[in-house]
C-alpha positions, 0 to 999 in steps of 0.5 A: 746848775749850782751845786752847794755843799755849804750844809753842816752834817750832824750825827744821831744827835745832832751835834754837828760832825762838819761841813759837806764841802770840806768832806766831799772836798777831802774825798775827791783828793783821795780819789785814785781814778776818775777824770784827775782835772775836774775832780781836782777842780771840784776838790778846790772849788768845794774846799775854797768857796763849799759850791761847783758849777756843773751839769746834769752829768756832772750832776749824776757823776759826783752823785755816783761818786758819793753813791759807791764810796767806802771812804765816807759813811752813811751818816755824811752820804745820807743828807748829801745824796739827799740834797743831790736828788734836790737838784735833778730834773 
């Protein structure tokens, strides 16, 4: 499946705060644990194209990582996780 994070994110006043792909790429590059090669490759792909090709297990892994991180606010995590839930079968 294609996970496309070219999603513009907004604050409570509907002002743009950035794009999900760039935020997730930064998050992935700042991780200390996990599948190093996979997270690195995902970060590069999200940063350059905004999307990755992934399977159901990868979708779960990415969703869990975003849900549990302390490096991203709920304001950013909410729209991203909502989008990821639309991809689940």
